[in-house]
C-alpha positions in Angstrom: 137.2 64.8 46.6 134.5 66.7 48.0 134.3 68.2 51.0 131.3 68.2 53.7 130.5 70.3 56.2 128.9 69.7 59.7 126.0 72.5 59.4 123.9 70.7 62.5 124.1 67.9 64.7 121.0 66.0 65.5 122.3 63.2 67.6 125.4 61.3 67.9 124.4 59.2 65.2 122.4 61.6 62.4 124.2 64.9 61.0 123.3 67.1 58.5 126.2 68.6 56.5 126.5 70.1 53.1 129.2 70.2 50.4 129.3 73.4 47.8 126.0 72.5 46.3 123.7 70.3 48.4 122.3 69.7 51.9 122.6 65.8 53.1 121.6 63.8 56.2 124.3 61.4 57.3 123.3 58.2 59.6 125.9 56.0 61.2 126.7 54.8 64.5 128.8 57.4 66.6 129.2 59.7 63.5 128.3 62.9 65.3 130.7 61.8 68.8 133.0 64.2 69.3 132.0 66.3 66.4 130.9 70.5 66.0 129.2 72.1 64.1 131.5 73.6 60.8 134.0 70.3 61.2 134.9 69.1 57.9 134.4 65.4 57.6 137.3 63.4 56.0 136.9 59.9 54.2 134.0 61.0 51.8 134.2 57.6 50.2 132.7 55.9 53.0 130.3 58.8 54.3 128.4 58.7 50.8 127.2 55.1 51.6 125.6 56.7 54.7 123.4 59.3 53.0 119.4 59.8 53.2 118.1 61.5 50.4 115.4 64.1 51.2 115.5 65.3 47.8 111.8 66.5 47.6 112.4 69.8 50.2 114.1 72.7 49.2 117.4 74.0 50.9 115.6 76.3 53.4 113.3 73.8 54.6 115.9 71.2 56.0 116.7 72.4 59.4 113.1 73.2 59.9 111.9 69.8 58.9 114.1 67.8 60.9 113.7 70.0 64.0 110.3 68.6 64.4 111.6 65.0 63.9 112.8 62.8 66.2 116.1 61.6 65.1 115.7 58.0 66.0 113.3 57.8 63.3 115.5 59.0 60.7 117.8 56.2 61.9 114.8 53.8 61.5 113.8 54.9 58.2 117.4 54.3 56.8 116.9 50.8 58.3 113.8 50.0 56.7 115.2 51.4 53.3 118.1 49.0 53.7 115.4 46.4 54.3 113.1 47.0 51.3 116.2 46.8 49.1 117.3 43.4 50.5 113.6 42.3 50.2 112.8 43.5 46.9 116.0 44.6 45.4 114.4 48.1 44.6 115.7 51.4 46.0 112.9 53.9 46.3 113.8 56.1 49.3 114.8 59.1 47.4 110.8 59.3 46.1 109.4 58.2 49.9 111.7 59.6 52.6 110.2 62.9 53.6 106.8 61.7 53.8 107.9 58.3 55.2 110.1 60.1 57.9 107.3 62.6 58.5 104.5 59.9 58.7 106.0 57.6 61.3 107.2 60.4 63.6 103.7 61.5 63.5 102.4 57.9 64.3 104.4 57.5 67.3 103.9 60.9 68.9 99.7 59.9 68.5 100.6 56.5 69.7 102.7 57.9 72.8 99.8 60.6 73.5 97.3 57.4 73.7 95.5 58.2 70.6 94.3 55.2 68.4 95.1 55.0 65.0 91.8 53.8 63.1 92.4 52.4 59.5 88.8 51.3 57.8 90.5 50.1 54.7 92.9 47.7 56.3 91.2 44.5 54.5 91.2 46.2 51.1 94.9 47.1 51.3 96.2 44.4 52.4 94.4 42.4 49.4 95.0 44.9 47.1 98.9 45.3 47.8 100.0 42.4 49.1 104.0 43.0 48.5 104.1 46.3 50.0 102.0 44.6 53.2 104.6 42.4 53.9 106.9 45.1 53.5 105.2 47.1 55.8 104.7 44.4 58.5 108.8 43.8 58.4 109.0 47.9 58.8 106.7 47.7 61.7 109.0 45.3 63.6 111.7 47.7 62.7 109.9 50.6 64.4 109.0 48.3 67.4 112.2 46.9 68.2 114.0 49.9 68.2 111.7 52.6 69.7 109.7 49.9 72.4 106.1 50.8 71.2 103.4 48.6 70.1 102.1 49.6 66.4 99.2 48.6 65.5 98.1 46.9 62.4 95.9 49.9 61.2 99.6 51.7 60.6 100.6 48.7 58.7 98.2 49.5 56.0 98.8 53.4 56.0 102.6 52.1 55.6 101.8 49.9 52.6 100.5 52.8 50.7 103.8 54.8 51.1 105.7 51.8 50.4 103.4 51.2 47.2 103.5 55.0 46.0 107.2 54.9 46.2 107.3 51.6 43.3 107.6 52.8 39.8 105.1 55.6 38.6 102.8 54.9 41.2 101.1 57.3 43.2 100.2 56.9 47.0 97.4 59.5 47.3 95.6 58.0 44.2 96.1 54.2 45.9 94.3 55.8 49.3 91.5 57.3 46.7 90.9 53.7 44.8 91.1 52.0 48.5 88.3 54.3 50.1 86.3 53.7 46.7 86.6 50.2 47.0 85.6 50.0 50.5 82.5 52.4 49.8 81.5 49.8 47.4 82.2 46.8 49.8 79.7 48.7 52.2 77.2 49.3 49.6 76.8 45.7 48.5 76.6 44.6 52.3 73.6 47.1 52.8 72.0 46.4 49.5 71.9 42.3 49.7 71.8 42.6 53.9 74.9 40.7 53.6 78.3 40.3 56.0 80.8 39.6 53.8 83.7 37.2 54.6 86.8 39.3 54.0 88.7 36.0 54.1 86.7 34.6 51.3 87.7 33.5 47.8 84.9 35.2 46.6 85.4 38.3 48.2 89.4 38.4 47.0 87.5 38.1 43.8 85.3 40.3 43.6 87.8 43.1 45.0 90.6 42.0 42.1 87.7 42.7 40.1 87.0 46.1 41.3 90.6 47.1 41.1 91.2 45.9 37.8 87.7 48.2 36.9 89.6 51.1 38.1 92.3 50.7 36.5 90.8 49.9 33.3 88.4 53.2 33.7 91.6 55.2 34.1 93.4 53.7 31.4 90.8 53.7 28.8 90.4 50.5 28.6 87.3 49.7 27.4 85.6 45.8 28.0 83.3 44.6 25.0 81.2 41.8 25.7 77.8 40.4 24.3 76.3 39.2 27.8 74.8 42.2 28.9 71.3 42.0 27.7 71.1 38.3 29.1 72.8 39.2 32.5 69.8 42.0 32.7 67.1 39.3 32.0 68.9 36.5 34.4 69.9 38.4 37.4 68.3 41.9 37.4 68.6 42.7 41.2 72.6 42.3 41.0 72.6 44.1 37.4 70.7 47.3 39.7 73.0 46.9 42.1 75.8 46.9 39.8 74.4 50.1 37.9 74.5 51.6 41.3 77.7 50.9 41.9 78.9 52.3 38.4 76.9 55.6 39.7 79.3 55.7 43.1 82.4 55.1 40.9 81.6 57.6 38.0 81.0 60.3 40.9 84.4 59.6 42.7 86.4 59.5 39.3 84.4 61.4 37.0 85.0 58.6 34.4 82.0 57.2 32.7 81.3 53.5 33.0 80.4 51.5 30.1 78.0 48.7 30.1 80.1 45.7 29.7 81.7 46.5 33.2 78.4 47.0 34.6 77.6 43.6 32.9 80.8 42.0 34.8 80.5 43.8 38.2 76.8 42.5 38.4 78.0 38.4 37.8 80.5 39.2 40.5 78.1 40.3 42.9 75.8 37.5 42.0 78.3 35.3 43.2 78.6 36.9 46.4 74.9 36.9 46.9 74.6 33.1 45.8 77.4 32.0 47.8 75.5 33.8 51.2 72.6 32.4 50.6 73.9 29.0 50.1 
């Protein structure tokens, strides 16, 4: 049976412990009450169910990281991990714990200092990652209830990207890069055609899904082929030129060449957006 020794008491509910090989954070109501540094924990069978992993930290980083974090945030992240597992049957806590704890701790600190949290990519994030967005909304309820703090919708968007990055082989930073790129393209389209796109409209959602799929296809080198290009160039030249300009924005951001059939399909989507506004 492994022996777990307390190396630091962060609060009555959060302990830093170690065994012969590793360090762990232990979360549970009253676990630290009456305990002291150096104590050995018994009943390890029950204890191991209360561990949270900070696997991305090397041994000497543990205490430095935890000293900068409110222990309540660690408890909250444990609750969020349990909520996610219940909602979608996935446990990606080991992949996101460090980033999630650090992010929530910093966000709450800024809010308490009166700093506004701005997220210009909220609409796109909500539509691109709907499952993770719903999880983020539930996570915000947990944070608000436990800390008695009001969390703005902008923060839901940032938590969404953390949760998306935790699933499978997804990359949070790449997801944010793609979301920013799509936001730039939407702004370009509105300025190009002098329109304000309704973010809740079906046409916007369809265009957003097209851009998301387009970026994925380019990065995965999955090339679309069609015989429409010449016809589209002749029938909707303004939209085709705008689609060509969008291709240059994407190429500059992703460093990937956008093939002509993808420009054609983008022009078709632009035409639908423009036509809807004109009608």
